[in-house]
N, CA, C and O atoms as a GROMACS GRO file, in nm:
protein
  568
    1MET      N    1  -2.662  -3.420  -0.885
    1MET     CA    2  -2.524  -3.425  -0.846
    1MET      C    3  -2.505  -3.342  -0.719
    1MET      O    4  -2.524  -3.221  -0.720
    2GLY      N    5  -2.467  -3.408  -0.613
    2GLY     CA    6  -2.448  -3.339  -0.487
    2GLY      C    7  -2.304  -3.342  -0.440
    2GLY      O    8  -2.218  -3.409  -0.498
    3PHE      N    9  -2.282  -3.269  -0.335
    3PHE     CA   10  -2.148  -3.261  -0.277
    3PHE      C   11  -2.100  -3.397  -0.227
    3PHE      O   12  -1.980  -3.424  -0.224
    4GLY      N   13  -2.193  -3.482  -0.187
    4GLY     CA   14  -2.158  -3.615  -0.136
    4GLY      C   15  -2.088  -3.702  -0.238
    4GLY      O   16  -2.021  -3.799  -0.202
    5GLU      N   17  -2.104  -3.670  -0.366
    5GLU     CA   18  -2.040  -3.748  -0.471
    5GLU      C   19  -1.887  -3.738  -0.467
    5GLU      O   20  -1.817  -3.821  -0.525
    6ILE      N   21  -1.837  -3.637  -0.398
    6ILE     CA   22  -1.692  -3.620  -0.389
    6ILE      C   23  -1.628  -3.740  -0.319
    6ILE      O   24  -1.512  -3.773  -0.343
    7THR      N   25  -1.705  -3.806  -0.233
    7THR     CA   26  -1.652  -3.923  -0.163
    7THR      C   27  -1.626  -4.039  -0.258
    7THR      O   28  -1.551  -4.131  -0.224
    8TYR      N   29  -1.687  -4.036  -0.377
    8TYR     CA   30  -1.670  -4.143  -0.474
    8TYR      C   31  -1.576  -4.104  -0.589
    8TYR      O   32  -1.564  -4.177  -0.687
    9ASN      N   33  -1.510  -3.989  -0.576
    9ASN     CA   34  -1.420  -3.942  -0.680
    9ASN      C   35  -1.284  -4.010  -0.663
    9ASN      O   36  -1.198  -3.960  -0.590
   10VAL      N   37  -1.266  -4.120  -0.729
   10VAL     CA   38  -1.146  -4.203  -0.713
   10VAL      C   39  -1.018  -4.128  -0.749
   10VAL      O   40  -0.921  -4.136  -0.673
   11PRO      N   41  -1.012  -4.055  -0.861
   11PRO     CA   42  -0.888  -3.983  -0.890
   11PRO      C   43  -0.851  -3.880  -0.783
   11PRO      O   44  -0.733  -3.863  -0.751
   12LEU      N   45  -0.949  -3.814  -0.729
   12LEU     CA   46  -0.923  -3.718  -0.622
   12LEU      C   47  -0.863  -3.788  -0.501
   12LEU      O   48  -0.764  -3.740  -0.444
   13TRP      N   49  -0.920  -3.899  -0.460
   13TRP     CA   50  -0.871  -3.971  -0.343
   13TRP      C   51  -0.735  -4.034  -0.369
   13TRP      O   52  -0.652  -4.041  -0.278
   14ALA      N   53  -0.712  -4.079  -0.491
   14ALA     CA   54  -0.580  -4.134  -0.525
   14ALA      C   55  -0.474  -4.025  -0.508
   14ALA      O   56  -0.367  -4.051  -0.452
   15ALA      N   57  -0.504  -3.906  -0.555
   15ALA     CA   58  -0.409  -3.795  -0.543
   15ALA      C   59  -0.385  -3.759  -0.396
   15ALA      O   60  -0.270  -3.742  -0.356
   16ILE      N   61  -0.490  -3.749  -0.318
   16ILE     CA   62  -0.477  -3.713  -0.176
   16ILE      C   63  -0.400  -3.820  -0.099
   16ILE      O   64  -0.312  -3.788  -0.019
   17ILE      N   65  -0.432  -3.945  -0.124
   17ILE     CA   66  -0.363  -4.055  -0.055
   17ILE      C   67  -0.215  -4.059  -0.094
   17ILE      O   68  -0.129  -4.080  -0.010
   18SER      N   69  -0.187  -4.038  -0.221
   18SER     CA   70  -0.048  -4.037  -0.267
   18SER      C   71   0.030  -3.923  -0.201
   18SER      O   72   0.143  -3.942  -0.158
   19TRP      N   73  -0.031  -3.805  -0.193
   19TRP     CA   74   0.032  -3.691  -0.127
   19TRP      C   75   0.060  -3.724   0.020
   19TRP      O   76   0.169  -3.697   0.071
   20ALA      N   77  -0.038  -3.783   0.089
   20ALA     CA   78  -0.024  -3.816   0.231
   20ALA      C   79   0.087  -3.919   0.253
   20ALA      O   80   0.164  -3.907   0.349
   21ILE      N   81   0.097  -4.018   0.166
   21ILE     CA   82   0.202  -4.119   0.178
   21ILE      C   83   0.339  -4.053   0.158
   21ILE      O   84   0.433  -4.080   0.233
   22ALA      N   85   0.349  -3.967   0.058
   22ALA     CA   86   0.477  -3.900   0.031
   22ALA      C   87   0.518  -3.810   0.148
   22ALA      O   88   0.632  -3.815   0.193
   23GLN      N   89   0.426  -3.730   0.198
   23GLN     CA   90   0.458  -3.640   0.309
   23GLN      C   91   0.489  -3.719   0.436
   23GLN      O   92   0.581  -3.684   0.511
   24GLY      N   93   0.413  -3.825   0.461
   24GLY     CA   94   0.439  -3.908   0.579
   24GLY      C   95   0.575  -3.976   0.571
   24GLY      O   96   0.644  -3.990   0.672
   25SER      N   97   0.614  -4.017   0.451
   25SER     CA   98   0.744  -4.082   0.436
   25SER      C   99   0.859  -3.984   0.462
   25SER      O  100   0.967  -4.026   0.502
   26LYS      N  101   0.836  -3.854   0.438
   26LYS     CA  102   0.939  -3.755   0.467
   26LYS      C  103   0.967  -3.747   0.617
   26LYS      O  104   1.082  -3.731   0.658
   27ILE      N  105   0.863  -3.759   0.697
   27ILE     CA  106   0.880  -3.760   0.843
   27ILE      C  107   0.959  -3.883   0.884
   27ILE      O  108   1.052  -3.874   0.965
   28ILE      N  109   0.923  -3.997   0.829
   28ILE     CA  110   0.991  -4.123   0.863
   28ILE      C  111   1.138  -4.118   0.819
   28ILE      O  112   1.226  -4.158   0.895
   29LEU      N  113   1.164  -4.070   0.697
   29LEU     CA  114   1.302  -4.062   0.649
   29LEU      C  115   1.385  -3.965   0.732
   29LEU      O  116   1.503  -3.992   0.759
   30THR      N  117   1.327  -3.853   0.774
   30THR     CA  118   1.399  -3.759   0.861
   30THR      C  119   1.431  -3.825   0.994
   30THR      O  120   1.539  -3.804   1.049
   31LEU      N  121   1.338  -3.902   1.045
   31LEU     CA  122   1.359  -3.973   1.171
   31LEU      C  123   1.472  -4.075   1.158
   31LEU      O  124   1.555  -4.087   1.248
   32ILE      N  125   1.475  -4.148   1.047
   32ILE     CA  126   1.578  -4.251   1.027
   32ILE      C  127   1.715  -4.188   0.996
   32ILE      O  128   1.816  -4.226   1.056
   33ILE      N  129   1.718  -4.094   0.904
   33ILE     CA  130   1.846  -4.038   0.857
   33ILE      C  131   1.904  -3.937   0.956
   33ILE      O  132   2.021  -3.944   0.991
   34ASP      N  133   1.820  -3.843   1.001
   34ASP     CA  134   1.869  -3.735   1.088
   34ASP      C  135   1.850  -3.765   1.237
   34ASP      O  136   1.894  -3.688   1.323
   35LYS      N  137   1.786  -3.876   1.267
   35LYS     CA  138   1.762  -3.917   1.407
   35LYS      C  139   1.686  -3.810   1.486
   35LYS      O  140   1.713  -3.787   1.604
   36ARG      N  141   1.589  -3.746   1.418
   36ARG     CA  142   1.507  -3.646   1.486
   36ARG      C  143   1.367  -3.646   1.426
   36ARG      O  144   1.348  -3.676   1.308
   37PHE      N  145   1.269  -3.612   1.508
   37PHE     CA  146   1.132  -3.601   1.463
   37PHE      C  147   1.106  -3.457   1.420
   37PHE      O  148   1.131  -3.364   1.496
   38ASP      N  149   1.057  -3.439   1.300
   38ASP     CA  150   1.029  -3.306   1.247
   38ASP      C  151   0.888  -3.305   1.188
   38ASP      O  152   0.868  -3.342   1.073
   39ALA      N  153   0.791  -3.262   1.269
   39ALA     CA  154   0.651  -3.261   1.226
   39ALA      C  155   0.626  -3.162   1.112
   39ALA      O  156   0.526  -3.174   1.041
   40THR      N  157   0.714  -3.064   1.095
   40THR     CA  158   0.694  -2.966   0.988
   40THR      C  159   0.708  -3.030   0.850
   40THR      O  160   0.664  -2.972   0.751
   41ARG      N  161   0.769  -3.148   0.842
   41ARG     CA  162   0.785  -3.216   0.713
   41ARG      C  163   0.651  -3.257   0.654
   41ARG      O  164   0.642  -3.283   0.534
   42ILE      N  165   0.545  -3.265   0.737
   42ILE     CA  166   0.414  -3.306   0.685
   42ILE      C  167   0.358  -3.202   0.588
   42ILE      O  168   0.279  -3.237   0.500
   43VAL      N  169   0.398  -3.077   0.602
   43VAL     CA  170   0.350  -2.973   0.510
   43VAL      C  171   0.465  -2.904   0.437
   43VAL      O  172   0.440  -2.817   0.353
   44GLY      N  173   0.589  -2.941   0.468
   44GLY     CA  174   0.705  -2.876   0.408
   44GLY      C  175   0.727  -2.916   0.264
   44GLY      O  176   0.683  -3.021   0.218
   45THR      N  177   0.798  -2.828   0.193
   45THR     CA  178   0.832  -2.855   0.053
   45THR      C  179   0.970  -2.921   0.046
   45THR      O  180   1.046  -2.919   0.142
   46GLY      N  181   0.999  -2.978  -0.069
   46GLY     CA  182   1.129  -3.041  -0.090
   46GLY      C  183   1.140  -3.174  -0.019
   46GLY      O  184   1.054  -3.212   0.059
   47GLY      N  185   1.248  -3.244  -0.048
   47GLY     CA  186   1.275  -3.371   0.018
   47GLY      C  187   1.226  -3.492  -0.061
   47GLY      O  188   1.162  -3.480  -0.166
   48MET      N  189   1.260  -3.609  -0.007
   48MET     CA  190   1.230  -3.737  -0.071
   48MET      C  191   1.108  -3.799  -0.009
   48MET      O  192   1.100  -3.808   0.114
   49PRO      N  193   1.013  -3.843  -0.089
   49PRO     CA  194   0.994  -3.821  -0.231
   49PRO      C  195   0.915  -3.693  -0.257
   49PRO      O  196   0.862  -3.633  -0.164
   50SER      N  197   0.909  -3.651  -0.380
   50SER     CA  198   0.832  -3.531  -0.416
   50SER      C  199   0.684  -3.560  -0.404
   50SER      O  200   0.629  -3.644  -0.476
   51SER      N  201   0.618  -3.492  -0.311
   51SER     CA  202   0.474  -3.512  -0.295
   51SER      C  203   0.397  -3.448  -0.409
   51SER      O  204   0.288  -3.493  -0.444
   52HIS      N  205   0.452  -3.340  -0.468
   52HIS     CA  206   0.387  -3.279  -0.584
   52HIS      C  207   0.382  -3.381  -0.699
   52HIS      O  208   0.279  -3.397  -0.764
   53SER      N  209   0.494  -3.448  -0.722
   53SER     CA  210   0.500  -3.547  -0.829
   53SER      C  211   0.407  -3.664  -0.800
   53SER      O  212   0.337  -3.712  -0.889
   54ALA      N  213   0.407  -3.709  -0.676
   54ALA     CA  214   0.319  -3.820  -0.639
   54ALA      C  215   0.173  -3.783  -0.659
   54ALA      O  216   0.095  -3.862  -0.712
   55LEU      N  217   0.135  -3.665  -0.617
   55LEU     CA  218  -0.003  -3.619  -0.626
   55LEU      C  219  -0.050  -3.612  -0.772
   55LEU      O  220  -0.155  -3.667  -0.806
   56VAL      N  221   0.028  -3.545  -0.858
   56VAL     CA  222  -0.018  -3.527  -0.996
   56VAL      C  223  -0.013  -3.656  -1.077
   56VAL      O  224  -0.097  -3.678  -1.164
   57MET      N  225   0.085  -3.743  -1.049
   57MET     CA  226   0.090  -3.869  -1.123
   57MET      C  227  -0.020  -3.965  -1.077
   57MET      O  228  -0.075  -4.039  -1.159
   58ALA      N  229  -0.052  -3.964  -0.949
   58ALA     CA  230  -0.165  -4.046  -0.901
   58ALA      C  231  -0.295  -3.998  -0.966
   58ALA      O  232  -0.377  -4.079  -1.008
   59LEU      N  233  -0.311  -3.868  -0.974
   59LEU     CA  234  -0.431  -3.811  -1.038
   59LEU      C  235  -0.437  -3.853  -1.185
   59LEU      O  236  -0.540  -3.902  -1.232
   60ALA      N  237  -0.326  -3.835  -1.256
   60ALA     CA  238  -0.323  -3.868  -1.399
   60ALA      C  239  -0.349  -4.017  -1.423
   60ALA      O  240  -0.431  -4.053  -1.508
   61PHE      N  241  -0.281  -4.102  -1.350
   61PHE     CA  242  -0.296  -4.245  -1.378
   61PHE      C  243  -0.428  -4.302  -1.331
   61PHE      O  244  -0.478  -4.398  -1.389
   62SER      N  245  -0.487  -4.245  -1.228
   62SER     CA  246  -0.620  -4.293  -1.190
   62SER      C  247  -0.724  -4.242  -1.290
   62SER      O  248  -0.822  -4.312  -1.316
   63ILE      N  249  -0.704  -4.123  -1.346
   63ILE     CA  250  -0.791  -4.076  -1.455
   63ILE      C  251  -0.778  -4.170  -1.574
   63ILE      O  252  -0.879  -4.208  -1.636
   64GLY      N  253  -0.655  -4.208  -1.608
   64GLY     CA  254  -0.635  -4.303  -1.718
   64GLY      C  255  -0.701  -4.436  -1.692
   64GLY      O  256  -0.759  -4.497  -1.782
   65LYS      N  257  -0.692  -4.481  -1.569
   65LYS     CA  258  -0.751  -4.611  -1.531
   65LYS      C  259  -0.903  -4.609  -1.547
   65LYS      O  260  -0.962  -4.707  -1.594
   66TYR      N  261  -0.967  -4.498  -1.509
   66TYR     CA  262  -1.114  -4.494  -1.510
   66TYR      C  263  -1.173  -4.430  -1.635
   66TYR      O  264  -1.289  -4.457  -1.667
   67ASN      N  265  -1.098  -4.349  -1.706
   67ASN     CA  266  -1.152  -4.283  -1.826
   67ASN      C  267  -1.086  -4.332  -1.954
   67ASN      O  268  -1.128  -4.297  -2.064
   68GLY      N  269  -0.982  -4.414  -1.939
   68GLY     CA  270  -0.911  -4.465  -2.054
   68GLY      C  271  -0.782  -4.388  -2.078
   68GLY      O  272  -0.779  -4.266  -2.070
   69PHE      N  273  -0.676  -4.462  -2.107
   69PHE     CA  274  -0.547  -4.400  -2.129
   69PHE      C  275  -0.540  -4.330  -2.265
   69PHE      O  276  -0.443  -4.261  -2.294
   70GLY      N  277  -0.641  -4.347  -2.347
   70GLY     CA  278  -0.650  -4.276  -2.474
   70GLY      C  279  -0.740  -4.154  -2.467
   70GLY      O  280  -0.761  -4.087  -2.568
   71SER      N  281  -0.794  -4.126  -2.350
   71SER     CA  282  -0.889  -4.015  -2.337
   71SER      C  283  -0.818  -3.879  -2.334
   71SER      O  284  -0.704  -3.870  -2.286
   72PRO      N  285  -0.884  -3.776  -2.383
   72PRO     CA  286  -0.828  -3.641  -2.374
   72PRO      C  287  -0.807  -3.597  -2.228
   72PRO      O  288  -0.714  -3.521  -2.200
   73LEU      N  289  -0.890  -3.643  -2.138
   73LEU     CA  290  -0.876  -3.608  -1.996
   73LEU      C  291  -0.746  -3.662  -1.939
   73LEU      O  292  -0.678  -3.594  -1.863
   74PHE      N  293  -0.711  -3.788  -1.976
   74PHE     CA  294  -0.584  -3.844  -1.931
   74PHE      C  295  -0.467  -3.766  -1.990
   74PHE      O  296  -0.371  -3.736  -1.920
   75ALA      N  297  -0.476  -3.732  -2.119
   75ALA     CA  298  -0.369  -3.656  -2.185
   75ALA      C  299  -0.347  -3.523  -2.114
   75ALA      O  300  -0.233  -3.484  -2.089
   76MET      N  301  -0.455  -3.454  -2.081
   76MET     CA  302  -0.445  -3.326  -2.013
   76MET      C  303  -0.381  -3.343  -1.874
   76MET      O  304  -0.294  -3.265  -1.837
   77ALA      N  305  -0.423  -3.443  -1.800
   77ALA     CA  306  -0.369  -3.467  -1.666
   77ALA      C  307  -0.222  -3.506  -1.672
   77ALA      O  308  -0.144  -3.465  -1.586
   78LEU      N  309  -0.184  -3.584  -1.772
   78LEU     CA  310  -0.045  -3.627  -1.784
   78LEU      C  311   0.046  -3.508  -1.819
   78LEU      O  312   0.154  -3.494  -1.761
   79ILE      N  313   0.003  -3.424  -1.911
   79ILE     CA  314   0.082  -3.306  -1.947
   79ILE      C  315   0.093  -3.213  -1.827
   79ILE      O  316   0.200  -3.159  -1.800
   80PHE      N  317  -0.017  -3.193  -1.754
   80PHE     CA  318  -0.016  -3.114  -1.631
   80PHE      C  319   0.086  -3.173  -1.532
   80PHE      O  320   0.159  -3.098  -1.468
   81SER      N  321   0.092  -3.303  -1.522
   81SER     CA  322   0.188  -3.370  -1.433
   81SER      C  323   0.330  -3.339  -1.472
   81SER      O  324   0.414  -3.310  -1.387
   82PHE      N  325   0.359  -3.346  -1.601
   82PHE     CA  326   0.495  -3.318  -1.648
   82PHE      C  327   0.536  -3.174  -1.618
   82PHE      O  328   0.651  -3.148  -1.583
   83VAL      N  329   0.443  -3.080  -1.633
   83VAL     CA  330   0.472  -2.940  -1.603
   83VAL      C  331   0.505  -2.922  -1.455
   83VAL      O  332   0.601  -2.854  -1.420
   84VAL      N  333   0.425  -2.984  -1.369
   84VAL     CA  334   0.448  -2.974  -1.224
   84VAL      C  335   0.581  -3.038  -1.187
   84VAL      O  336   0.656  -2.982  -1.106
   85MET      N  337   0.611  -3.153  -1.244
   85MET     CA  338   0.735  -3.224  -1.211
   85MET      C  339   0.857  -3.148  -1.263
   85MET      O  340   0.960  -3.143  -1.195
   86TYR      N  341   0.847  -3.090  -1.380
   86TYR     CA  342   0.956  -3.009  -1.433
   86TYR      C  343   0.981  -2.888  -1.344
   86TYR      O  344   1.095  -2.853  -1.315
   87ASP      N  345   0.874  -2.826  -1.301
   87ASP     CA  346   0.884  -2.710  -1.213
   87ASP      C  347   0.950  -2.748  -1.080
   87ASP      O  348   1.033  -2.674  -1.029
   88ALA      N  349   0.913  -2.863  -1.024
   88ALA     CA  350   0.968  -2.906  -0.896
   88ALA      C  351   1.118  -2.930  -0.904
   88ALA      O  352   1.192  -2.894  -0.812
   89ALA      N  353   1.164  -2.990  -1.013
   89ALA     CA  354   1.306  -3.023  -1.026
   89ALA      C  355   1.386  -2.911  -1.091
   89ALA      O  356   1.509  -2.910  -1.081
   90GLY      N  357   1.320  -2.819  -1.155
   90GLY     CA  358   1.390  -2.713  -1.225
   90GLY      C  359   1.382  -2.580  -1.154
   90GLY      O  360   1.474  -2.538  -1.084
   91ILE      N  361   1.272  -2.514  -1.173
   91ILE     CA  362   1.256  -2.376  -1.125
   91ILE      C  363   1.259  -2.367  -0.973
   91ILE      O  364   1.332  -2.285  -0.918
   92ARG      N  365   1.180  -2.450  -0.904
   92ARG     CA  366   1.179  -2.441  -0.757
   92ARG      C  367   1.312  -2.484  -0.697
   92ARG      O  368   1.354  -2.430  -0.595
   93ARG      N  369   1.378  -2.580  -0.758
   93ARG     CA  370   1.510  -2.622  -0.707
   93ARG      C  371   1.612  -2.509  -0.725
   93ARG      O  372   1.692  -2.484  -0.636
   94ALA      N  373   1.608  -2.442  -0.839
   94ALA     CA  374   1.700  -2.330  -0.864
   94ALA      C  375   1.673  -2.217  -0.764
   94ALA      O  376   1.767  -2.155  -0.714
   95ALA      N  377   1.547  -2.191  -0.735
   95ALA     CA  378   1.513  -2.087  -0.637
   95ALA      C  379   1.567  -2.124  -0.499
   95ALA      O  380   1.612  -2.036  -0.425
   96GLY      N  381   1.562  -2.252  -0.464
   96GLY     CA  382   1.616  -2.297  -0.336
   96GLY      C  383   1.768  -2.280  -0.328
   96GLY      O  384   1.821  -2.242  -0.224
   97LYS      N  385   1.837  -2.308  -0.439
   97LYS     CA  386   1.982  -2.290  -0.443
   97LYS      C  387   2.018  -2.142  -0.430
   97LYS      O  388   2.114  -2.107  -0.363
   98GLN      N  389   1.940  -2.056  -0.496
   98GLN     CA  390   1.963  -1.912  -0.484
   98GLN      C  391   1.941  -1.864  -0.341
   98GLN      O  392   2.017  -1.781  -0.290
   99ALA      N  393   1.838  -1.916  -0.277
   99ALA     CA  394   1.811  -1.880  -0.138
   99ALA      C  395   1.926  -1.921  -0.047
   99ALA      O  396   1.962  -1.848   0.046
  100GLU      N  397   1.984  -2.038  -0.074
  100GLU     CA  398   2.098  -2.086   0.005
  100GLU      C  399   2.217  -1.990  -0.007
  100GLU      O  400   2.282  -1.957   0.093
  101ILE      N  401   2.244  -1.946  -0.128
  101ILE     CA  402   2.356  -1.854  -0.150
  101ILE      C  403   2.328  -1.718  -0.085
  101ILE      O  404   2.416  -1.660  -0.022
  102ILE      N  405   2.207  -1.669  -0.100
  102ILE     CA  406   2.170  -1.541  -0.037
  102ILE      C  407   2.183  -1.550   0.115
  102ILE      O  408   2.233  -1.458   0.178
  103ASN      N  409   2.138  -1.661   0.172
  103ASN     CA  410   2.150  -1.678   0.317
  103ASN      C  411   2.296  -1.678   0.362
  103ASN      O  412   2.329  -1.619   0.465
  104MET      N  413   2.384  -1.743   0.285
  104MET     CA  414   2.527  -1.743   0.318
  104MET      C  415   2.583  -1.600   0.314
  104MET      O  416   2.661  -1.561   0.401
  105LEU      N  417   2.543  -1.524   0.214
  105LEU     CA  418   2.590  -1.386   0.202
  105LEU      C  419   2.539  -1.299   0.317
  105LEU      O  420   2.611  -1.214   0.369
  106LEU      N  421   2.415  -1.322   0.357
  106LEU     CA  422   2.358  -1.245   0.468
  106LEU      C  423   2.432  -1.272   0.598
  106LEU      O  424   2.456  -1.181   0.678
  107ILE      N  425   2.468  -1.399   0.620
  107ILE     CA  426   2.543  -1.435   0.741
  107ILE      C  427   2.684  -1.376   0.735
  107ILE      O  428   2.732  -1.319   0.833
  108LYS      N  429   2.747  -1.390   0.621
  108LYS     CA  430   2.884  -1.341   0.604
  108LYS      C  431   2.893  -1.190   0.626
  108LYS      O  432   2.988  -1.140   0.686
  109HIS      N  433   2.796  -1.118   0.576
  109HIS     CA  434   2.800  -0.972   0.584
  109HIS      C  435   2.718  -0.917   0.702
  109HIS      O  436   2.700  -0.796   0.715
  110GLU      N  437   2.669  -1.008   0.785
  110GLU     CA  438   2.595  -0.972   0.906
  110GLU      C  439   2.487  -0.867   0.880
  110GLU      O  440   2.484  -0.761   0.943
  111VAL      N  441   2.400  -0.897   0.786
  111VAL     CA  442   2.292  -0.806   0.750
  111VAL      C  443   2.185  -0.814   0.860
  111VAL      O  444   2.129  -0.920   0.885
  112PRO      N  445   2.156  -0.700   0.925
  112PRO     CA  446   2.059  -0.701   1.034
  112PRO      C  447   1.915  -0.705   0.982
  112PRO      O  448   1.887  -0.662   0.869
  113ASP      N  449   1.828  -0.755   1.064
  113ASP     CA  450   1.683  -0.755   1.036
  113ASP      C  451   1.644  -0.822   0.906
  113ASP      O  452   1.544  -0.786   0.844
  114MET      N  453   1.720  -0.918   0.864
  114MET     CA  454   1.689  -0.990   0.741
  114MET      C  455   1.652  -1.132   0.777
  114MET      O  456   1.732  -1.206   0.836
  115GLU      N  457   1.532  -1.170   0.742
  115GLU     CA  458   1.484  -1.306   0.771
  115GLU      C  459   1.550  -1.405   0.676
  115GLU      O  460   1.563  -1.379   0.557
  116LYS      N  461   1.591  -1.519   0.730
  116LYS     CA  462   1.653  -1.624   0.649
  116LYS      C  463   1.552  -1.676   0.547
  116LYS      O  464   1.437  -1.702   0.581
  117LEU      N  465   1.596  -1.692   0.424
  117LEU     CA  466   1.511  -1.742   0.317
  117LEU      C  467   1.500  -1.894   0.325
  117LEU      O  468   1.594  -1.962   0.366
  118LYS      N  469   1.384  -1.945   0.286
  118LYS     CA  470   1.362  -2.089   0.285
  118LYS      C  471   1.441  -2.151   0.171
  118LYS      O  472   1.428  -2.110   0.055
  119GLU      N  473   1.524  -2.250   0.203
  119GLU     CA  474   1.612  -2.311   0.104
  119GLU      C  475   1.558  -2.440   0.044
  119GLU      O  476   1.588  -2.471  -0.071
  120LEU      N  477   1.481  -2.515   0.119
  120LEU     CA  478   1.431  -2.644   0.071
  120LEU      C  479   1.300  -2.622  -0.004
  120LEU      O  480   1.192  -2.638   0.053
  121LEU      N  481   1.310  -2.586  -0.131
  121LEU     CA  482   1.193  -2.554  -0.211
  121LEU      C  483   1.163  -2.659  -0.316
  121LEU      O  484   1.048  -2.700  -0.334
  122GLY      N  485   1.265  -2.703  -0.386
  122GLY     CA  486   1.246  -2.794  -0.497
  122GLY      C  487   1.296  -2.933  -0.467
  122GLY      O  488   1.315  -2.972  -0.352
  123HIS      N  489   1.318  -3.006  -0.574
  123HIS     CA  490   1.356  -3.148  -0.562
  123HIS      C  491   1.469  -3.182  -0.658
  123HIS      O  492   1.488  -3.118  -0.761
  124THR      N  493   1.543  -3.284  -0.620
  124THR     CA  494   1.639  -3.342  -0.713
  124THR      C  495   1.560  -3.423  -0.815
  124THR      O  496   1.445  -3.460  -0.790
  125PRO      N  497   1.619  -3.452  -0.930
  125PRO     CA  498   1.549  -3.537  -1.026
  125PRO      C  499   1.510  -3.674  -0.966
  125PRO      O  500   1.405  -3.728  -0.999
  126LEU      N  501   1.594  -3.729  -0.880
  126LEU     CA  502   1.561  -3.857  -0.817
  126LEU      C  503   1.437  -3.845  -0.728
  126LEU      O  504   1.351  -3.933  -0.731
  127GLU      N  505   1.426  -3.738  -0.651
  127GLU     CA  506   1.310  -3.717  -0.565
  127GLU      C  507   1.182  -3.704  -0.648
  127GLU      O  508   1.076  -3.754  -0.608
  128VAL      N  509   1.192  -3.637  -0.762
  128VAL     CA  510   1.078  -3.622  -0.853
  128VAL      C  511   1.042  -3.757  -0.914
  128VAL      O  512   0.924  -3.792  -0.923
  129PHE      N  513   1.143  -3.833  -0.955
  129PHE     CA  514   1.120  -3.964  -1.014
  129PHE      C  515   1.052  -4.059  -0.915
  129PHE      O  516   0.955  -4.126  -0.950
  130VAL      N  517   1.103  -4.064  -0.793
  130VAL     CA  518   1.044  -4.153  -0.692
  130VAL      C  519   0.902  -4.110  -0.659
  130VAL      O  520   0.814  -4.193  -0.643
  131GLY      N  521   0.880  -3.979  -0.648
  131GLY     CA  522   0.745  -3.930  -0.624
  131GLY      C  523   0.651  -3.969  -0.737
  131GLY      O  524   0.537  -4.009  -0.713
  132GLY      N  525   0.699  -3.957  -0.862
  132GLY     CA  526   0.619  -3.998  -0.976
  132GLY      C  527   0.585  -4.146  -0.974
  132GLY      O  528   0.471  -4.184  -1.002
  133LEU      N  529   0.684  -4.230  -0.940
  133LEU     CA  530   0.658  -4.374  -0.930
  133LEU      C  531   0.556  -4.405  -0.821
  133LEU      O  532   0.468  -4.489  -0.838
  134LEU      N  533   0.568  -4.335  -0.707
  134LEU     CA  534   0.471  -4.352  -0.599
  134LEU      C  535   0.332  -4.316  -0.649
  134LEU      O  536   0.236  -4.389  -0.623
  135GLY      N  537   0.321  -4.205  -0.719
  135GLY     CA  538   0.191  -4.162  -0.771
  135GLY      C  539   0.132  -4.262  -0.869
  135GLY      O  540   0.013  -4.290  -0.865
  136ILE      N  541   0.216  -4.315  -0.957
  136ILE     CA  542   0.168  -4.415  -1.054
  136ILE      C  543   0.117  -4.538  -0.979
  136ILE      O  544   0.010  -4.591  -1.011
  137ALA      N  545   0.194  -4.584  -0.880
  137ALA     CA  546   0.153  -4.703  -0.803
  137ALA      C  547   0.020  -4.679  -0.731
  137ALA      O  548  -0.069  -4.764  -0.735
  138VAL      N  549   0.006  -4.565  -0.667
  138VAL     CA  550  -0.120  -4.535  -0.597
  138VAL      C  551  -0.234  -4.518  -0.697
  138VAL      O  552  -0.346  -4.563  -0.672
  139GLY      N  553  -0.206  -4.453  -0.810
  139GLY     CA  554  -0.309  -4.435  -0.914
  139GLY      C  555  -0.363  -4.566  -0.967
  139GLY      O  556  -0.483  -4.577  -0.993
  140PHE      N  557  -0.278  -4.665  -0.983
  140PHE     CA  558  -0.323  -4.797  -1.028
  140PHE      C  559  -0.390  -4.874  -0.915
  140PHE      O  560  -0.484  -4.950  -0.939
  141TRP      N  561  -0.341  -4.856  -0.792
  141TRP     CA  562  -0.391  -4.931  -0.677
  141TRP      C  563  -0.529  -4.887  -0.634
  141TRP      O  564  -0.614  -4.970  -0.604
  142ILE      N  565  -0.553  -4.757  -0.630
  142ILE     CA  566  -0.682  -4.705  -0.578
  142ILE      C  567  -0.794  -4.735  -0.675
  142ILE      O  568  -0.910  -4.700  -0.649
   0.00000   0.00000   0.00000
């Protein structure tokens, strides 16, 4: 077993391709909706669709496709996916909302030397859902 075998790891490539499609679509959507090019969206968090959800669901469903949907490996990957997706729509989204409020308070009270907190951290449930669907589609396709 050599390092070259990684090129034949279908679940890994499904996950990477799904992530790339999701991140690339964020650039396109920003261009269409906001009428501006924002290259930082390729690595940025938040937005439509959730690349975290796409990545983990592509991984899970391609594992199911190649190892069987009744396999313990698929079960583990699917549960891992649900944890990541819950975190994206729950905890990280709440942290982003808190950052937004803190930033408003900092501006209002003119706090010096305070760096603005990043607000776009999590996802709406719709962004997570669409990312998950993208991941499932790529997982079955690859």
